[in-house]
NUDREN-450530 format. One record per residue (C-alpha): residue in one letter; residue number from 1; x negated, y, z. Coordinates in Angstrom, 2 decimals, always signed. Example, Ala and Ser with C-alpha at 12.3 -4.5 7.8 and 13.67 -1.06 7.14 Angstrom:
# NUDREN-450530
<r type="A" seq="1" xx="-12.30" yy="-4.50" zz="+7.80"/>
<r type="S" seq="2" xx="-13.67" yy="-1.06" zz="+7.14"/>
# end
This chain:
# NUDREN-450530
<r type="M" seq="1" xx="+169.58" yy="-81.60" zz="-10.75"/>
<r type="D" seq="2" xx="+167.29" yy="-84.29" zz="-12.92"/>
<r type="K" seq="3" xx="+169.15" yy="-87.41" zz="-12.41"/>
<r type="G" seq="4" xx="+167.80" yy="-90.09" zz="-9.81"/>
<r type="K" seq="5" xx="+165.19" yy="-87.34" zz="-8.64"/>
<r type="G" seq="6" xx="+167.57" yy="-86.46" zz="-5.91"/>
<r type="I" seq="7" xx="+168.81" yy="-83.74" zz="-3.94"/>
<r type="L" seq="8" xx="+165.65" yy="-80.78" zz="-2.41"/>
<r type="Y" seq="9" xx="+167.31" yy="-79.43" zz="+1.03"/>
<r type="E" seq="10" xx="+165.01" yy="-76.26" zz="+2.80"/>
<r type="D" seq="11" xx="+163.69" yy="-77.10" zz="+5.87"/>
<r type="D" seq="12" xx="+165.17" yy="-75.51" zz="+9.28"/>
<r type="T" seq="13" xx="+163.38" yy="-72.61" zz="+9.77"/>
<r type="A" seq="14" xx="+164.64" yy="-71.90" zz="+6.24"/>
<r type="A" seq="15" xx="+168.09" yy="-72.44" zz="+7.03"/>
<r type="N" seq="16" xx="+168.63" yy="-70.23" zz="+9.91"/>
<r type="N" seq="17" xx="+166.33" yy="-67.59" zz="+8.50"/>
<r type="P" seq="18" xx="+167.79" yy="-66.29" zz="+5.19"/>
<r type="G" seq="19" xx="+165.34" yy="-64.91" zz="+2.48"/>
<r type="E" seq="20" xx="+162.48" yy="-66.58" zz="+3.73"/>
<r type="S" seq="21" xx="+161.23" yy="-69.35" zz="+1.35"/>
<r type="S" seq="22" xx="+159.42" yy="-72.64" zz="+2.84"/>
<r type="E" seq="23" xx="+157.24" yy="-75.66" zz="+1.00"/>
<r type="E" seq="24" xx="+158.13" yy="-78.30" zz="+3.10"/>
<r type="Y" seq="25" xx="+161.64" yy="-79.76" zz="+1.46"/>
<r type="V" seq="26" xx="+163.59" yy="-83.13" zz="+2.04"/>
<r type="R" seq="27" xx="+164.04" yy="-85.66" zz="-1.10"/>
<r type="V" seq="28" xx="+167.76" yy="-86.87" zz="-0.42"/>
<r type="V" seq="29" xx="+170.10" yy="-89.02" zz="-2.87"/>
<r type="T" seq="30" xx="+173.69" yy="-88.47" zz="-3.23"/>
<r type="L" seq="31" xx="+176.22" yy="-91.41" zz="-4.73"/>
<r type="A" seq="32" xx="+177.50" yy="-88.74" zz="-6.73"/>
<r type="D" seq="33" xx="+173.84" yy="-87.93" zz="-8.71"/>
<r type="Y" seq="34" xx="+174.49" yy="-91.00" zz="-11.48"/>
<r type="E" seq="35" xx="+177.99" yy="-91.03" zz="-11.58"/>
<r type="D" seq="36" xx="+178.73" yy="-89.16" zz="-14.39"/>
<r type="E" seq="37" xx="+176.52" yy="-90.44" zz="-16.52"/>
<r type="P" seq="38" xx="+174.45" yy="-93.83" zz="-17.77"/>
<r type="I" seq="39" xx="+171.05" yy="-93.81" zz="-16.20"/>
<r type="S" seq="40" xx="+168.30" yy="-94.93" zz="-17.62"/>
<r type="S" seq="41" xx="+165.75" yy="-95.81" zz="-14.88"/>
<r type="W" seq="42" xx="+165.54" yy="-95.20" zz="-10.96"/>
<r type="D" seq="43" xx="+162.58" yy="-95.52" zz="-8.14"/>
<r type="W" seq="44" xx="+164.06" yy="-95.46" zz="-5.00"/>
<r type="R" seq="45" xx="+159.77" yy="-94.74" zz="-4.05"/>
<r type="E" seq="46" xx="+160.86" yy="-91.69" zz="-4.95"/>
<r type="Y" seq="47" xx="+162.58" yy="-90.88" zz="-1.78"/>
<r type="P" seq="48" xx="+160.34" yy="-90.46" zz="+0.87"/>
<r type="G" seq="49" xx="+161.21" yy="-93.02" zz="+4.17"/>
<r type="V" seq="50" xx="+163.71" yy="-94.84" zz="+2.43"/>
<r type="L" seq="51" xx="+161.25" yy="-98.40" zz="+2.08"/>
<r type="G" seq="52" xx="+158.62" yy="-98.96" zz="+4.42"/>
<r type="P" seq="53" xx="+155.15" yy="-99.31" zz="+3.67"/>
<r type="I" seq="54" xx="+153.06" yy="-102.16" zz="+1.79"/>
<r type="V" seq="55" xx="+152.92" yy="-105.39" zz="+4.01"/>
<r type="D" seq="56" xx="+150.97" yy="-108.59" zz="+3.88"/>
<r type="Q" seq="57" xx="+151.90" yy="-111.41" zz="+5.25"/>
<r type="V" seq="58" xx="+149.24" yy="-113.06" zz="+4.81"/>
<r type="C" seq="59" xx="+149.71" yy="-117.07" zz="+5.91"/>
<r type="Q" seq="60" xx="+152.76" yy="-116.65" zz="+7.09"/>
<r type="A" seq="61" xx="+156.25" yy="-117.88" zz="+5.80"/>
<r type="I" seq="62" xx="+158.18" yy="-114.83" zz="+6.53"/>
<r type="C" seq="63" xx="+158.94" yy="-113.07" zz="+3.16"/>
<r type="W" seq="64" xx="+162.26" yy="-113.15" zz="+3.79"/>
<r type="A" seq="65" xx="+162.28" yy="-110.97" zz="+7.47"/>
<r type="V" seq="66" xx="+160.24" yy="-108.61" zz="+6.23"/>
<r type="A" seq="67" xx="+162.80" yy="-107.98" zz="+3.11"/>
<r type="L" seq="68" xx="+165.78" yy="-108.27" zz="+4.83"/>
<r type="V" seq="69" xx="+165.00" yy="-105.51" zz="+7.35"/>
<r type="R" seq="70" xx="+163.03" yy="-103.39" zz="+4.75"/>
<r type="T" seq="71" xx="+166.56" yy="-103.84" zz="+2.84"/>
<r type="V" seq="72" xx="+169.30" yy="-102.86" zz="+5.76"/>
<r type="Q" seq="73" xx="+167.05" yy="-100.56" zz="+6.93"/>
<r type="A" seq="74" xx="+166.83" yy="-98.74" zz="+3.32"/>
<r type="L" seq="75" xx="+170.80" yy="-98.80" zz="+3.67"/>
<r type="F" seq="76" xx="+171.00" yy="-96.85" zz="+7.06"/>
<r type="N" seq="77" xx="+168.21" yy="-94.80" zz="+5.81"/>
<r type="I" seq="78" xx="+169.76" yy="-93.49" zz="+2.08"/>
<r type="G" seq="79" xx="+171.07" yy="-89.70" zz="+2.63"/>
<r type="V" seq="80" xx="+169.57" yy="-89.06" zz="+5.67"/>
<r type="R" seq="81" xx="+166.46" yy="-86.63" zz="+6.78"/>
<r type="L" seq="82" xx="+163.30" yy="-87.94" zz="+7.50"/>
<r type="E" seq="83" xx="+163.51" yy="-86.87" zz="+11.47"/>
<r type="Q" seq="84" xx="+166.72" yy="-88.56" zz="+11.58"/>
<r type="Q" seq="85" xx="+166.05" yy="-92.07" zz="+9.72"/>
<r type="L" seq="86" xx="+165.50" yy="-95.55" zz="+11.82"/>
<r type="E" seq="87" xx="+162.95" yy="-98.44" zz="+12.25"/>
<r type="L" seq="88" xx="+164.67" yy="-101.71" zz="+12.79"/>
<r type="S" seq="89" xx="+164.80" yy="-104.73" zz="+14.36"/>
<r type="I" seq="90" xx="+165.41" yy="-108.02" zz="+13.02"/>
<r type="Q" seq="91" xx="+167.66" yy="-108.88" zz="+16.20"/>
<r type="H" seq="92" xx="+169.26" yy="-105.59" zz="+15.38"/>
<r type="I" seq="93" xx="+169.99" yy="-106.66" zz="+11.66"/>
<r type="V" seq="94" xx="+171.36" yy="-109.97" zz="+13.10"/>
<r type="N" seq="95" xx="+173.70" yy="-108.04" zz="+15.13"/>
<r type="Q" seq="96" xx="+174.66" yy="-104.79" zz="+13.16"/>
<r type="V" seq="97" xx="+174.91" yy="-105.99" zz="+9.83"/>
<r type="K" seq="98" xx="+176.61" yy="-108.32" zz="+7.10"/>
<r type="T" seq="99" xx="+174.95" yy="-109.32" zz="+3.91"/>
<r type="S" seq="100" xx="+176.44" yy="-110.99" zz="+0.56"/>
<r type="G" seq="101" xx="+174.28" yy="-112.50" zz="-1.75"/>
<r type="L" seq="102" xx="+175.68" yy="-113.68" zz="-5.55"/>
<r type="N" seq="103" xx="+174.05" yy="-116.51" zz="-7.32"/>
<r type="D" seq="104" xx="+173.24" yy="-116.03" zz="-11.74"/>
<r type="I" seq="105" xx="+173.82" yy="-112.88" zz="-11.47"/>
<r type="E" seq="106" xx="+173.17" yy="-110.76" zz="-14.61"/>
<r type="D" seq="107" xx="+170.85" yy="-107.14" zz="-14.31"/>
<r type="A" seq="108" xx="+173.19" yy="-105.73" zz="-15.94"/>
<r type="D" seq="109" xx="+174.94" yy="-105.88" zz="-12.66"/>
<r type="I" seq="110" xx="+171.85" yy="-105.72" zz="-10.54"/>
<r type="E" seq="111" xx="+171.20" yy="-102.01" zz="-12.13"/>
<r type="E" seq="112" xx="+174.51" yy="-100.82" zz="-10.23"/>
<r type="M" seq="113" xx="+173.06" yy="-102.54" zz="-6.74"/>
<r type="V" seq="114" xx="+169.79" yy="-101.12" zz="-7.26"/>
<r type="R" seq="115" xx="+171.45" yy="-97.50" zz="-7.79"/>
<r type="R" seq="116" xx="+173.38" yy="-97.99" zz="-4.52"/>
<r type="Q" seq="117" xx="+170.42" yy="-98.88" zz="-2.85"/>
<r type="P" seq="118" xx="+167.33" yy="-100.98" zz="-2.56"/>
<r type="V" seq="119" xx="+168.57" yy="-105.24" zz="-2.84"/>
<r type="L" seq="120" xx="+166.47" yy="-107.84" zz="-1.41"/>
<r type="A" seq="121" xx="+166.39" yy="-110.99" zz="-4.38"/>
<r type="L" seq="122" xx="+164.76" yy="-114.36" zz="-4.67"/>
<r type="I" seq="123" xx="+162.63" yy="-115.35" zz="-7.36"/>
<r type="P" seq="124" xx="+160.90" yy="-118.14" zz="-8.48"/>
<r type="F" seq="125" xx="+157.12" yy="-118.62" zz="-7.03"/>
<r type="T" seq="126" xx="+154.45" yy="-119.34" zz="-9.06"/>
<r type="E" seq="127" xx="+150.98" yy="-119.43" zz="-9.56"/>
<r type="A" seq="128" xx="+151.67" yy="-116.11" zz="-12.39"/>
<r type="L" seq="129" xx="+153.48" yy="-114.07" zz="-10.18"/>
<r type="L" seq="130" xx="+150.63" yy="-115.25" zz="-7.06"/>
<r type="D" seq="131" xx="+148.00" yy="-113.73" zz="-8.97"/>
<r type="Y" seq="132" xx="+150.10" yy="-111.12" zz="-10.91"/>
<r type="N" seq="133" xx="+147.56" yy="-108.33" zz="-12.56"/>
<r type="Y" seq="134" xx="+148.99" yy="-105.27" zz="-13.83"/>
<r type="R" seq="135" xx="+146.30" yy="-103.94" zz="-15.17"/>
<r type="E" seq="136" xx="+145.63" yy="-107.12" zz="-17.28"/>
<r type="N" seq="137" xx="+149.34" yy="-107.36" zz="-18.12"/>
<r type="W" seq="138" xx="+151.91" yy="-105.54" zz="-17.06"/>
<r type="L" seq="139" xx="+154.95" yy="-106.82" zz="-17.18"/>
<r type="Y" seq="140" xx="+155.68" yy="-110.12" zz="-15.08"/>
<r type="R" seq="141" xx="+157.98" yy="-112.38" zz="-17.29"/>
<r type="H" seq="142" xx="+158.68" yy="-115.84" zz="-16.65"/>
<r type="D" seq="143" xx="+160.17" yy="-118.75" zz="-18.56"/>
<r type="R" seq="144" xx="+163.21" yy="-120.06" zz="-15.71"/>
<r type="T" seq="145" xx="+164.71" yy="-122.56" zz="-18.51"/>
<r type="Q" seq="146" xx="+161.40" yy="-124.32" zz="-16.84"/>
<r type="D" seq="147" xx="+162.24" yy="-124.24" zz="-13.58"/>
<r type="S" seq="148" xx="+163.21" yy="-127.47" zz="-11.07"/>
<r type="D" seq="149" xx="+166.91" yy="-127.90" zz="-10.44"/>
<r type="S" seq="150" xx="+165.03" yy="-126.58" zz="-6.53"/>
<r type="P" seq="151" xx="+162.27" yy="-124.17" zz="-7.51"/>
<r type="I" seq="152" xx="+160.38" yy="-122.90" zz="-4.29"/>
<r type="L" seq="153" xx="+161.56" yy="-119.36" zz="-3.71"/>
<r type="H" seq="154" xx="+160.38" yy="-116.05" zz="-2.83"/>
<r type="N" seq="155" xx="+161.60" yy="-113.61" zz="-1.37"/>
<r type="V" seq="156" xx="+161.10" yy="-109.39" zz="-2.88"/>
<r type="I" seq="157" xx="+162.61" yy="-106.13" zz="-2.32"/>
<r type="I" seq="158" xx="+164.22" yy="-104.36" zz="-6.12"/>
<r type="V" seq="159" xx="+163.74" yy="-100.60" zz="-5.72"/>
<r type="G" seq="160" xx="+164.12" yy="-99.73" zz="-8.94"/>
<r type="Y" seq="161" xx="+163.77" yy="-100.25" zz="-13.09"/>
<r type="G" seq="162" xx="+162.66" yy="-98.44" zz="-16.53"/>
<r type="D" seq="163" xx="+161.93" yy="-98.84" zz="-19.22"/>
<r type="R" seq="164" xx="+158.69" yy="-98.44" zz="-21.34"/>
<r type="H" seq="165" xx="+157.63" yy="-98.80" zz="-24.38"/>
<r type="G" seq="166" xx="+161.19" yy="-100.49" zz="-25.05"/>
<r type="R" seq="167" xx="+160.40" yy="-102.91" zz="-22.32"/>
<r type="P" seq="168" xx="+162.53" yy="-102.08" zz="-19.06"/>
<r type="Y" seq="169" xx="+162.08" yy="-103.22" zz="-16.38"/>
<r type="W" seq="170" xx="+162.28" yy="-104.37" zz="-12.54"/>
<r type="I" seq="171" xx="+159.78" yy="-102.65" zz="-9.88"/>
<r type="V" seq="172" xx="+159.53" yy="-104.64" zz="-7.10"/>
<r type="Q" seq="173" xx="+157.78" yy="-104.66" zz="-3.65"/>
<r type="N" seq="174" xx="+156.08" yy="-107.57" zz="-2.38"/>
<r type="S" seq="175" xx="+154.84" yy="-108.18" zz="+0.88"/>
<r type="W" seq="176" xx="+151.31" yy="-109.84" zz="+0.08"/>
<r type="G" seq="177" xx="+149.42" yy="-106.67" zz="+0.81"/>
<r type="A" seq="178" xx="+148.50" yy="-103.63" zz="-1.21"/>
<r type="N" seq="179" xx="+146.08" yy="-104.85" zz="-2.77"/>
<r type="W" seq="180" xx="+148.56" yy="-106.84" zz="-4.84"/>
<r type="G" seq="181" xx="+149.73" yy="-105.85" zz="-8.43"/>
<r type="D" seq="182" xx="+150.47" yy="-101.86" zz="-8.07"/>
<r type="G" seq="183" xx="+149.80" yy="-101.20" zz="-4.58"/>
<r type="G" seq="184" xx="+152.23" yy="-103.72" zz="-3.32"/>
<r type="Y" seq="185" xx="+154.60" yy="-103.96" zz="-6.27"/>
<r type="A" seq="186" xx="+154.73" yy="-105.51" zz="-9.93"/>
<r type="Y" seq="187" xx="+156.58" yy="-104.76" zz="-12.50"/>
<r type="V" seq="188" xx="+159.59" yy="-107.57" zz="-13.27"/>
<r type="Y" seq="189" xx="+161.19" yy="-108.39" zz="-16.99"/>
<r type="R" seq="190" xx="+165.03" yy="-106.94" zz="-16.88"/>
<r type="Q" seq="191" xx="+167.35" yy="-107.52" zz="-19.63"/>
<r type="P" seq="192" xx="+169.95" yy="-104.48" zz="-19.57"/>
<r type="V" seq="193" xx="+172.13" yy="-106.86" zz="-22.42"/>
<r type="R" seq="194" xx="+174.21" yy="-109.04" zz="-20.93"/>
<r type="G" seq="195" xx="+174.79" yy="-112.44" zz="-22.19"/>
<r type="R" seq="196" xx="+171.01" yy="-112.36" zz="-23.76"/>
<r type="S" seq="197" xx="+168.71" yy="-114.09" zz="-21.36"/>
<r type="Q" seq="198" xx="+168.64" yy="-115.76" zz="-17.78"/>
<r type="S" seq="199" xx="+167.90" yy="-113.09" zz="-15.04"/>
<r type="Q" seq="200" xx="+164.62" yy="-113.11" zz="-13.78"/>
<r type="F" seq="201" xx="+165.70" yy="-113.30" zz="-9.95"/>
<r type="A" seq="202" xx="+167.81" yy="-116.48" zz="-8.57"/>
<r type="A" seq="203" xx="+169.63" yy="-114.58" zz="-6.15"/>
<r type="V" seq="204" xx="+170.59" yy="-111.17" zz="-5.50"/>
<r type="I" seq="205" xx="+171.74" yy="-109.44" zz="-1.39"/>
<r type="Y" seq="206" xx="+172.68" yy="-106.70" zz="+0.01"/>
<r type="P" seq="207" xx="+173.19" yy="-105.73" zz="+3.30"/>
<r type="N" seq="208" xx="+176.67" yy="-103.91" zz="+3.77"/>
<r type="K" seq="209" xx="+177.92" yy="-102.37" zz="+6.80"/>
<r type="R" seq="210" xx="+180.87" yy="-99.98" zz="+6.71"/>
<r type="G" seq="211" xx="+179.87" yy="-96.13" zz="+5.96"/>
<r type="Y" seq="212" xx="+176.44" yy="-96.95" zz="+4.48"/>
<r type="P" seq="213" xx="+174.81" yy="-95.27" zz="+2.59"/>
<r type="K" seq="214" xx="+175.90" yy="-92.53" zz="+3.01"/>
<r type="D" seq="215" xx="+177.00" yy="-90.72" zz="-0.17"/>
<r type="S" seq="216" xx="+177.39" yy="-86.97" zz="+1.70"/>
<r type="E" seq="217" xx="+174.87" yy="-84.45" zz="+2.54"/>
<r type="P" seq="218" xx="+173.50" yy="-84.82" zz="+5.91"/>
<r type="K" seq="219" xx="+174.31" yy="-82.86" zz="+8.69"/>
<r type="N" seq="220" xx="+171.59" yy="-80.29" zz="+10.49"/>
# end
């Protein structure tokens, strides 16, 4: 099985009728998929239902709400069949889920977190980020040493990472509509070597709840 691609489960019809094949599958990830060897890339977009569709916050200051709801929803939907996945409200999150945050974290630490679940990240807001055009310059990188003591921060979701021609990157889901970036996504510089440079993210926040994300095969 290819790492990061998940496990393929046949649909109920095929499961109940041995010998019959089916072309419909549900892609499900288990935590054991990546424990036996280093993973060079990861992309939660490859797992249907884990990430919600791109939204456009327009002029509303709700990036924090979008990112929080989406990361918590992903936590609950990993390892769950599509028909059993949840769509959550902000109130549900406030009542049911706790969050943990890390400041000044290194990218190497974030990789392990992202393989477990999508995480919310705070990135300094810049004009370059607002005008990001992946066709002209696909890799976004901001000089964090130029930040003020209290920079304006924007909430995004880290959904994966990879390496293109020796240039490591994060895959980030934004809330500025599907016309921004690569269909609503950006590729942000990633430093996989500890101590080399400051992360592009000022902080990372991740939801946690006992028993999630699921690390076993979903029950029929």
